[in-house]
Every structure is written in structure tokens, then in C-alpha cells.
A tleap script that builds the chain and sets N, CA, C and O, in Angstrom:
source leaprc.protein.ff14SB
mol = sequence {
  NMET ALA THR VAL ILE GLY GLU ALA PRO GLU
  ARG ASP ASP ALA ILE ARG ALA VAL VAL VAL
  ARG LEU SER ARG PRO HIE SER SER GLY GLY
  SER VAL ILE GLU ARG ALA ALA ILE VAL ALA
  GLU GLY ALA ASP SER ALA ALA ILE VAL ALA
  TRP ILE ILE ALA HIE ALA GLY GLN PRO GLU
  SER VAL ALA PRO LYS ALA SER THR ARG GLY
  LEU HIE GLY GLY GLY LEU SER GLY ALA ARG
  VAL ALA THR SER ASP PRO PRO ARG ARG TYR
  VAL LEU PRO VAL GLY ALA LEU CGLY
}
set mol.1.N position { -18.477 -9.429 -2.870 }
set mol.1.CA position { -17.321 -9.468 -2.633 }
set mol.1.C position { -16.753 -9.326 -4.088 }
set mol.1.O position { -17.162 -10.064 -4.985 }
set mol.2.N position { -15.857 -8.419 -4.292 }
set mol.2.CA position { -15.400 -8.102 -5.716 }
set mol.2.C position { -14.192 -8.836 -5.962 }
set mol.2.O position { -13.127 -8.660 -5.369 }
set mol.3.N position { -14.434 -9.725 -6.932 }
set mol.3.CA position { -13.035 -10.308 -7.221 }
set mol.3.C position { -12.090 -9.952 -8.778 }
set mol.3.O position { -12.567 -9.737 -9.892 }
set mol.4.N position { -10.667 -9.985 -8.379 }
set mol.4.CA position { -9.535 -9.284 -9.254 }
set mol.4.C position { -10.243 -9.893 -10.406 }
set mol.4.O position { -10.922 -10.920 -10.399 }
set mol.5.N position { -9.907 -8.882 -11.665 }
set mol.5.CA position { -10.344 -9.436 -12.851 }
set mol.5.C position { -9.558 -10.336 -13.361 }
set mol.5.O position { -8.401 -10.077 -13.031 }
set mol.6.N position { -9.605 -11.004 -13.823 }
set mol.6.CA position { -9.268 -12.291 -14.320 }
set mol.6.C position { -8.949 -13.661 -12.943 }
set mol.6.O position { -8.639 -14.808 -13.264 }
set mol.7.N position { -9.042 -13.401 -12.077 }
set mol.7.CA position { -9.204 -14.541 -10.694 }
set mol.7.C position { -10.469 -15.188 -10.628 }
set mol.7.O position { -11.643 -14.870 -10.820 }
set mol.8.N position { -9.670 -16.472 -10.204 }
set mol.8.CA position { -10.767 -16.959 -10.037 }
set mol.8.C position { -11.185 -17.367 -8.842 }
set mol.8.O position { -10.236 -17.676 -8.122 }
set mol.9.N position { -12.463 -17.517 -8.233 }
set mol.9.CA position { -12.443 -17.338 -6.937 }
set mol.9.C position { -11.522 -17.773 -5.225 }
set mol.9.O position { -11.139 -17.252 -4.178 }
set mol.10.N position { -11.582 -19.311 -6.086 }
set mol.10.CA position { -10.495 -19.658 -5.261 }
set mol.10.C position { -8.452 -19.359 -5.393 }
set mol.10.O position { -7.431 -19.879 -4.942 }
set mol.11.N position { -8.767 -18.408 -6.143 }
set mol.11.CA position { -7.269 -17.268 -5.908 }
set mol.11.C position { -7.709 -16.183 -5.381 }
set mol.11.O position { -7.166 -15.266 -4.765 }
set mol.12.N position { -8.924 -16.438 -5.750 }
set mol.12.CA position { -9.133 -14.542 -4.609 }
set mol.12.C position { -9.020 -14.706 -3.167 }
set mol.12.O position { -8.268 -14.045 -2.452 }
set mol.13.N position { -10.060 -15.915 -2.662 }
set mol.13.CA position { -10.239 -16.130 -1.320 }
set mol.13.C position { -8.644 -16.383 -0.750 }
set mol.13.O position { -8.168 -16.132 0.357 }
set mol.14.N position { -8.036 -16.968 -1.931 }
set mol.14.CA position { -6.882 -17.505 -1.631 }
set mol.14.C position { -5.999 -16.413 -0.899 }
set mol.14.O position { -5.618 -16.647 0.248 }
set mol.15.N position { -5.646 -15.175 -1.555 }
set mol.15.CA position { -5.050 -13.993 -1.797 }
set mol.15.C position { -5.650 -13.096 -0.053 }
set mol.15.O position { -4.947 -12.686 0.870 }
set mol.16.N position { -7.170 -13.076 -0.208 }
set mol.16.CA position { -7.963 -12.460 0.492 }
set mol.16.C position { -7.283 -13.298 2.054 }
set mol.16.O position { -7.405 -12.688 3.116 }
set mol.17.N position { -6.919 -14.036 2.045 }
set mol.17.CA position { -6.315 -15.146 3.405 }
set mol.17.C position { -5.128 -13.919 3.702 }
set mol.17.O position { -5.053 -13.031 4.552 }
set mol.18.N position { -4.199 -14.360 2.498 }
set mol.18.CA position { -2.898 -13.419 2.720 }
set mol.18.C position { -2.896 -12.387 3.198 }
set mol.18.O position { -1.924 -12.054 3.877 }
set mol.19.N position { -3.974 -11.524 3.013 }
set mol.19.CA position { -3.854 -10.233 3.013 }
set mol.19.C position { -4.686 -9.910 4.884 }
set mol.19.O position { -4.366 -9.252 5.873 }
set mol.20.N position { -5.618 -10.650 4.573 }
set mol.20.CA position { -6.159 -10.723 6.018 }
set mol.20.C position { -4.906 -11.242 7.201 }
set mol.20.O position { -4.978 -11.193 8.429 }
set mol.21.N position { -3.959 -11.659 6.476 }
set mol.21.CA position { -3.014 -12.388 7.605 }
set mol.21.C position { -1.764 -11.525 8.017 }
set mol.21.O position { -1.254 -11.565 9.136 }
set mol.22.N position { -1.335 -10.739 6.971 }
set mol.22.CA position { -0.669 -9.475 6.735 }
set mol.22.C position { -1.308 -8.282 7.496 }
set mol.22.O position { -0.688 -7.689 8.379 }
set mol.23.N position { -2.174 -8.054 7.240 }
set mol.23.CA position { -3.026 -6.912 7.662 }
set mol.23.C position { -2.853 -6.305 9.497 }
set mol.23.O position { -2.707 -7.070 10.450 }
set mol.24.N position { -2.899 -5.304 9.556 }
set mol.24.CA position { -2.989 -4.289 11.018 }
set mol.24.C position { -3.980 -3.892 11.273 }
set mol.24.O position { -4.633 -3.365 10.372 }
set mol.25.N position { -4.443 -3.962 12.419 }
set mol.25.CA position { -5.541 -2.391 13.030 }
set mol.25.C position { -4.765 -0.713 12.280 }
set mol.25.O position { -3.610 -0.355 12.510 }
set mol.26.N position { -5.738 0.035 11.427 }
set mol.26.CA position { -5.333 0.853 11.308 }
set mol.26.C position { -6.308 1.904 12.156 }
set mol.26.O position { -7.439 1.547 12.487 }
set mol.27.N position { -5.736 3.369 12.519 }
set mol.27.CA position { -6.540 4.106 13.265 }
set mol.27.C position { -7.858 4.765 12.756 }
set mol.27.O position { -8.630 5.462 13.415 }
set mol.28.N position { -7.977 4.311 11.128 }
set mol.28.CA position { -9.167 4.732 10.770 }
set mol.28.C position { -10.202 4.106 10.679 }
set mol.28.O position { -11.210 4.641 10.216 }
set mol.29.N position { -10.187 2.302 11.274 }
set mol.29.CA position { -10.800 1.635 11.601 }
set mol.29.C position { -11.004 0.467 11.012 }
set mol.29.O position { -11.689 -0.485 11.387 }
set mol.30.N position { -10.245 0.635 9.891 }
set mol.30.CA position { -9.850 -0.110 8.537 }
set mol.30.C position { -8.806 -0.854 9.116 }
set mol.30.O position { -8.681 -0.814 10.340 }
set mol.31.N position { -7.704 -1.815 8.137 }
set mol.31.CA position { -6.647 -2.212 8.410 }
set mol.31.C position { -5.796 -1.343 7.696 }
set mol.31.O position { -6.158 -0.329 7.099 }
set mol.32.N position { -4.342 -1.903 7.807 }
set mol.32.CA position { -3.264 -1.320 7.300 }
set mol.32.C position { -2.149 -2.766 7.213 }
set mol.32.O position { -1.961 -3.601 8.097 }
set mol.33.N position { -1.461 -2.693 5.695 }
set mol.33.CA position { -0.777 -3.353 5.025 }
set mol.33.C position { 0.517 -3.071 4.681 }
set mol.33.O position { 0.706 -2.577 3.570 }
set mol.34.N position { 1.482 -3.289 5.427 }
set mol.34.CA position { 2.850 -2.647 5.355 }
set mol.34.C position { 3.549 -3.266 4.150 }
set mol.34.O position { 3.750 -4.481 4.145 }
set mol.35.N position { 3.978 -2.402 2.996 }
set mol.35.CA position { 4.942 -2.578 1.648 }
set mol.35.C position { 5.840 -4.118 2.309 }
set mol.35.O position { 5.695 -5.279 1.927 }
set mol.36.N position { 6.503 -3.730 3.094 }
set mol.36.CA position { 7.797 -4.953 3.011 }
set mol.36.C position { 6.852 -6.452 3.236 }
set mol.36.O position { 7.273 -7.532 2.821 }
set mol.37.N position { 5.807 -6.330 3.804 }
set mol.37.CA position { 5.013 -7.428 4.071 }
set mol.37.C position { 4.552 -8.288 2.657 }
set mol.37.O position { 4.728 -9.452 2.299 }
set mol.38.N position { 4.024 -7.372 2.184 }
set mol.38.CA position { 3.636 -7.983 1.026 }
set mol.38.C position { 4.864 -8.200 -0.168 }
set mol.38.O position { 4.816 -9.077 -1.031 }
set mol.39.N position { 5.868 -7.291 -0.026 }
set mol.39.CA position { 6.818 -7.571 -1.097 }
set mol.39.C position { 7.471 -9.103 -0.760 }
set mol.39.O position { 7.848 -9.865 -1.650 }
set mol.40.N position { 7.524 -9.369 0.498 }
set mol.40.CA position { 8.089 -10.490 1.498 }
set mol.40.C position { 7.206 -12.105 1.022 }
set mol.40.O position { 7.544 -13.280 1.167 }
set mol.41.N position { 6.513 -11.744 0.682 }
set mol.41.CA position { 5.386 -12.210 0.312 }
set mol.41.C position { 6.464 -13.108 -1.523 }
set mol.41.O position { 6.827 -14.249 -1.806 }
set mol.42.N position { 6.518 -12.215 -1.987 }
set mol.42.CA position { 7.569 -12.828 -3.027 }
set mol.42.C position { 6.462 -12.718 -4.559 }
set mol.42.O position { 5.736 -11.745 -4.764 }
set mol.43.N position { 6.548 -13.824 -5.413 }
set mol.43.CA position { 5.871 -13.859 -6.118 }
set mol.43.C position { 4.617 -13.738 -6.195 }
set mol.43.O position { 4.266 -13.428 -7.333 }
set mol.44.N position { 3.975 -13.825 -5.630 }
set mol.44.CA position { 2.091 -12.727 -5.069 }
set mol.44.C position { 2.041 -11.630 -5.031 }
set mol.44.O position { 0.925 -11.128 -5.165 }
set mol.45.N position { 3.362 -10.629 -4.807 }
set mol.45.CA position { 3.406 -9.490 -4.553 }
set mol.45.C position { 2.712 -8.395 -5.301 }
set mol.45.O position { 2.555 -7.350 -4.669 }
set mol.46.N position { 2.358 -8.431 -6.278 }
set mol.46.CA position { 1.368 -8.404 -7.525 }
set mol.46.C position { 0.187 -8.614 -7.448 }
set mol.46.O position { -0.679 -7.745 -7.549 }
set mol.47.N position { 0.009 -9.734 -7.269 }
set mol.47.CA position { -2.110 -10.022 -6.942 }
set mol.47.C position { -2.158 -9.400 -5.857 }
set mol.47.O position { -3.009 -8.511 -5.871 }
set mol.48.N position { -1.349 -9.541 -4.505 }
set mol.48.CA position { -2.098 -8.969 -3.259 }
set mol.48.C position { -2.098 -7.265 -3.631 }
set mol.48.O position { -3.106 -6.661 -3.268 }
set mol.49.N position { -1.355 -6.717 -4.116 }
set mol.49.CA position { -1.909 -5.235 -4.249 }
set mol.49.C position { -2.822 -4.844 -5.108 }
set mol.49.O position { -3.617 -3.908 -5.026 }
set mol.50.N position { -2.597 -5.896 -6.235 }
set mol.50.CA position { -4.321 -5.441 -7.604 }
set mol.50.C position { -5.070 -5.668 -6.378 }
set mol.50.O position { -5.526 -4.645 -5.866 }
set mol.51.N position { -5.382 -7.128 -5.595 }
set mol.51.CA position { -6.435 -7.229 -4.583 }
set mol.51.C position { -6.493 -6.089 -3.906 }
set mol.51.O position { -6.887 -5.367 -4.822 }
set mol.52.N position { -6.422 -5.576 -3.236 }
set mol.52.CA position { -6.244 -4.616 -2.306 }
set mol.52.C position { -6.891 -3.530 -2.992 }
set mol.52.O position { -8.018 -3.081 -2.787 }
set mol.53.N position { -5.952 -3.134 -3.907 }
set mol.53.CA position { -6.727 -1.772 -4.976 }
set mol.53.C position { -8.455 -2.432 -5.266 }
set mol.53.O position { -9.398 -1.736 -4.891 }
set mol.54.N position { -8.602 -3.184 -5.642 }
set mol.54.CA position { -9.954 -3.834 -6.160 }
set mol.54.C position { -10.408 -3.791 -4.765 }
set mol.54.O position { -10.295 -2.602 -5.063 }
set mol.55.N position { -10.733 -3.854 -3.770 }
set mol.55.CA position { -11.580 -3.816 -2.763 }
set mol.55.C position { -11.188 -2.390 -1.941 }
set mol.55.O position { -10.831 -2.326 -0.764 }
set mol.56.N position { -11.304 -1.589 -2.612 }
set mol.56.CA position { -11.099 -0.194 -2.068 }
set mol.56.C position { -9.969 0.330 -1.645 }
set mol.56.O position { -10.156 1.481 -1.251 }
set mol.57.N position { -8.704 -0.074 -1.542 }
set mol.57.CA position { -8.100 -0.179 -0.347 }
set mol.57.C position { -6.712 0.969 -1.180 }
set mol.57.O position { -6.406 0.864 -2.367 }
set mol.58.N position { -6.224 1.744 -0.434 }
set mol.58.CA position { -5.615 2.963 -0.810 }
set mol.58.C position { -3.996 2.771 -0.380 }
set mol.58.O position { -3.602 2.127 0.592 }
set mol.59.N position { -3.181 3.475 -1.326 }
set mol.59.CA position { -1.877 3.176 -0.912 }
set mol.59.C position { -1.468 4.677 0.091 }
set mol.59.O position { -1.185 5.691 -0.548 }
set mol.60.N position { -1.463 4.717 0.963 }
set mol.60.CA position { -0.991 5.413 2.076 }
set mol.60.C position { -0.399 6.739 1.382 }
set mol.60.O position { 0.301 6.513 0.395 }
set mol.61.N position { -0.547 7.908 1.695 }
set mol.61.CA position { 0.435 9.350 1.500 }
set mol.61.C position { 1.240 9.384 2.114 }
set mol.61.O position { 1.151 9.356 3.341 }
set mol.62.N position { 2.255 9.453 1.503 }
set mol.62.CA position { 3.825 9.765 2.159 }
set mol.62.C position { 3.852 11.011 2.228 }
set mol.62.O position { 3.563 11.702 1.251 }
set mol.63.N position { 4.343 11.720 3.852 }
set mol.63.CA position { 4.932 12.901 4.552 }
set mol.63.C position { 6.275 13.425 3.073 }
set mol.63.O position { 7.354 13.062 2.604 }
set mol.64.N position { 5.165 14.524 2.893 }
set mol.64.CA position { 6.413 15.213 2.082 }
set mol.64.C position { 7.666 15.536 2.848 }
set mol.64.O position { 7.796 16.047 3.960 }
set mol.65.N position { 8.710 15.040 1.829 }
set mol.65.CA position { 10.168 15.088 2.359 }
set mol.65.C position { 10.651 16.851 2.633 }
set mol.65.O position { 10.234 17.806 1.978 }
set mol.66.N position { 11.637 16.899 3.790 }
set mol.66.CA position { 11.756 17.731 4.432 }
set mol.66.C position { 12.202 19.351 3.353 }
set mol.66.O position { 11.475 18.931 2.453 }
set mol.67.N position { 12.643 20.465 2.871 }
set mol.67.CA position { 12.994 21.118 2.244 }
set mol.67.C position { 14.774 20.681 2.086 }
set mol.67.O position { 15.674 20.351 2.859 }
set mol.68.N position { 14.641 20.877 0.816 }
set mol.68.CA position { 16.624 21.197 0.162 }
set mol.68.C position { 16.499 22.323 0.464 }
set mol.68.O position { 17.486 22.406 1.195 }
set mol.69.N position { 15.937 23.565 0.494 }
set mol.69.CA position { 16.195 24.887 0.464 }
set mol.69.C position { 16.448 25.591 1.936 }
set mol.69.O position { 16.204 25.332 3.115 }
set mol.70.N position { 17.053 26.587 1.204 }
set mol.70.CA position { 17.208 27.335 2.858 }
set mol.70.C position { 18.609 27.380 3.567 }
set mol.70.O position { 19.633 26.956 3.031 }
set mol.71.N position { 18.569 27.814 4.552 }
set mol.71.CA position { 20.143 27.661 5.008 }
set mol.71.C position { 20.839 26.517 5.460 }
set mol.71.O position { 22.061 26.625 5.559 }
set mol.72.N position { 20.285 25.404 5.765 }
set mol.72.CA position { 20.502 24.231 6.728 }
set mol.72.C position { 20.114 22.852 5.519 }
set mol.72.O position { 20.335 21.668 5.773 }
set mol.73.N position { 19.455 23.407 4.103 }
set mol.73.CA position { 19.078 22.460 2.819 }
set mol.73.C position { 20.108 21.667 2.827 }
set mol.73.O position { 20.219 20.570 3.375 }
set mol.74.N position { 20.898 22.282 2.169 }
set mol.74.CA position { 21.993 21.398 1.481 }
set mol.74.C position { 22.231 21.865 -0.291 }
set mol.74.O position { 23.201 21.891 -1.049 }
set mol.75.N position { 21.146 22.107 -0.376 }
set mol.75.CA position { 20.785 21.923 -1.812 }
set mol.75.C position { 20.640 22.942 -2.225 }
set mol.75.O position { 19.616 23.598 -2.035 }
set mol.76.N position { 22.081 23.511 -3.201 }
set mol.76.CA position { 21.809 25.237 -3.523 }
set mol.76.C position { 22.177 25.483 -4.927 }
set mol.76.O position { 22.819 26.400 -5.440 }
set mol.77.N position { 21.616 24.449 -5.418 }
set mol.77.CA position { 21.022 24.414 -7.353 }
set mol.77.C position { 19.608 24.804 -6.984 }
set mol.77.O position { 19.014 24.840 -8.062 }
set mol.78.N position { 18.877 25.074 -6.143 }
set mol.78.CA position { 17.196 25.256 -6.264 }
set mol.78.C position { 16.617 24.002 -6.940 }
set mol.78.O position { 15.428 23.957 -6.624 }
set mol.79.N position { 16.767 23.513 -7.313 }
set mol.79.CA position { 15.969 22.439 -8.542 }
set mol.79.C position { 15.200 21.678 -7.382 }
set mol.79.O position { 15.847 21.429 -6.365 }
set mol.80.N position { 13.826 21.277 -7.455 }
set mol.80.CA position { 13.585 20.287 -6.720 }
set mol.80.C position { 13.307 19.438 -7.315 }
set mol.80.O position { 12.934 19.536 -8.484 }
set mol.81.N position { 13.449 17.945 -6.436 }
set mol.81.CA position { 13.418 16.477 -7.503 }
set mol.81.C position { 12.152 15.756 -6.987 }
set mol.81.O position { 11.471 15.592 -5.975 }
set mol.82.N position { 12.266 15.367 -8.524 }
set mol.82.CA position { 10.443 15.222 -7.842 }
set mol.82.C position { 10.846 12.862 -7.458 }
set mol.82.O position { 11.620 12.196 -8.146 }
set mol.83.N position { 10.356 12.535 -6.746 }
set mol.83.CA position { 10.172 11.654 -6.000 }
set mol.83.C position { 9.463 10.903 -6.525 }
set mol.83.O position { 8.427 11.416 -6.946 }
set mol.84.N position { 9.660 9.141 -6.804 }
set mol.84.CA position { 8.283 8.175 -7.081 }
set mol.84.C position { 8.308 7.249 -5.872 }
set mol.84.O position { 8.186 6.039 -6.067 }
set mol.85.N position { 8.435 7.654 -4.828 }
set mol.85.CA position { 8.453 6.673 -3.941 }
set mol.85.C position { 7.632 5.689 -3.784 }
set mol.85.O position { 6.561 6.232 -3.516 }
set mol.86.N position { 7.414 4.023 -3.790 }
set mol.86.CA position { 6.489 3.424 -3.372 }
set mol.86.C position { 5.783 3.456 -2.608 }
set mol.86.O position { 6.328 2.882 -1.665 }
set mol.87.N position { 4.495 3.873 -2.212 }
set mol.87.CA position { 4.030 3.645 -0.859 }
set mol.87.C position { 4.541 2.535 0.103 }
set mol.87.O position { 4.989 1.412 -0.129 }
set mol.88.N position { 4.353 3.134 1.120 }
set mol.88.CA position { 5.289 2.272 2.463 }
set mol.88.C position { 4.099 1.118 3.414 }
set mol.88.O position { 4.274 0.125 4.119 }
set mol.89.N position { 2.862 1.913 2.952 }
set mol.89.CA position { 1.297 1.096 3.594 }
set mol.89.C position { 0.349 1.039 2.742 }
set mol.89.O position { 0.111 2.190 2.376 }
set mol.90.N position { -0.153 0.483 2.361 }
set mol.90.CA position { -1.731 0.439 2.109 }
set mol.90.C position { -3.013 -0.075 3.355 }
set mol.90.O position { -3.083 -1.036 4.121 }
set mol.91.N position { -3.726 0.863 3.132 }
set mol.91.CA position { -4.779 0.808 4.414 }
set mol.91.C position { -6.342 0.839 3.472 }
set mol.91.O position { -6.671 1.409 2.432 }
set mol.92.N position { -6.845 0.194 4.147 }
set mol.92.CA position { -8.343 -0.666 3.745 }
set mol.92.C position { -9.205 -0.465 4.326 }
set mol.92.O position { -9.137 -0.737 5.524 }
set mol.93.N position { -10.466 0.118 3.778 }
set mol.93.CA position { -11.371 0.344 4.301 }
set mol.93.C position { -12.102 -0.103 5.081 }
set mol.93.O position { -12.449 -1.199 4.641 }
set mol.94.N position { -13.014 0.273 6.912 }
set mol.94.CA position { -13.566 -0.989 7.183 }
set mol.94.C position { -14.674 -1.411 7.154 }
set mol.94.O position { -15.757 -0.830 7.228 }
set mol.95.N position { -14.226 -3.201 6.965 }
set mol.95.CA position { -15.648 -4.058 6.624 }
set mol.95.C position { -14.544 -4.652 4.862 }
set mol.95.O position { -15.090 -5.381 4.033 }
set mol.96.N position { -13.475 -4.286 4.721 }
set mol.96.CA position { -13.140 -4.967 3.343 }
set mol.96.C position { -12.654 -5.936 3.503 }
set mol.96.O position { -12.648 -6.682 2.523 }
set mol.97.N position { -12.069 -6.388 4.656 }
set mol.97.CA position { -11.607 -7.930 4.658 }
set mol.97.C position { -12.975 -8.611 4.997 }
set mol.97.O position { -13.014 -9.765 4.569 }
set mol.98.N position { -14.203 -8.175 5.705 }
set mol.98.CA position { -14.906 -8.658 7.179 }
set mol.98.C position { -16.504 -9.088 5.722 }
set mol.98.O position { -17.574 -9.564 6.101 }
savepdb mol mol.pdb
quit
């Protein structure tokens, strides 16, 4: 099992325990963790996200927003607004928590 760079094995185990507690089954067979649950953990949220990424977890891609162009779009300028919303969930592959 990989440890987060610069983390002691005990700290890695503690973060893994939090990830296991927050995770839910995902349709892929792996696990999924809501970003809101990670943020609710407080100061450890950055370490939790780093642990997820270090263990092959990926941010879930967000569905594209509805077009603002067209008859009912409401956007008259025609300019597309780039959004940098954080991912809503992180998906871990099968076996990442095992």
C-alpha cells in the first residue's frame, strides 16, 4: 500500500480509516466519497484528498452545464464562461481500500 509522500505510516493508516468511514459503494465496483464529507473533516481535508489521489482515486468528472445559448439560454453575449468548480465526488478503484 502506498503512503502519501512525507506521511508517517501511522498517519497514512489514520487517513485510510477516515476514507473508509466516508466512502460508499460506487457503480464501478470501487468506492466513492462526496467532497462535502471530506470538507466536513476540517483541517485534514487536504490530506484526505492527497491520500485519495495517491491511491489511484480520481475526481469524478462533472456533467457539462446546460448551454446558455439558444432561444431559452438567457446568454445574449455568446461568450462561454469557463468554470473551475471543484469535483463533487472522488472515485476510488476496486481494491484501493482493501
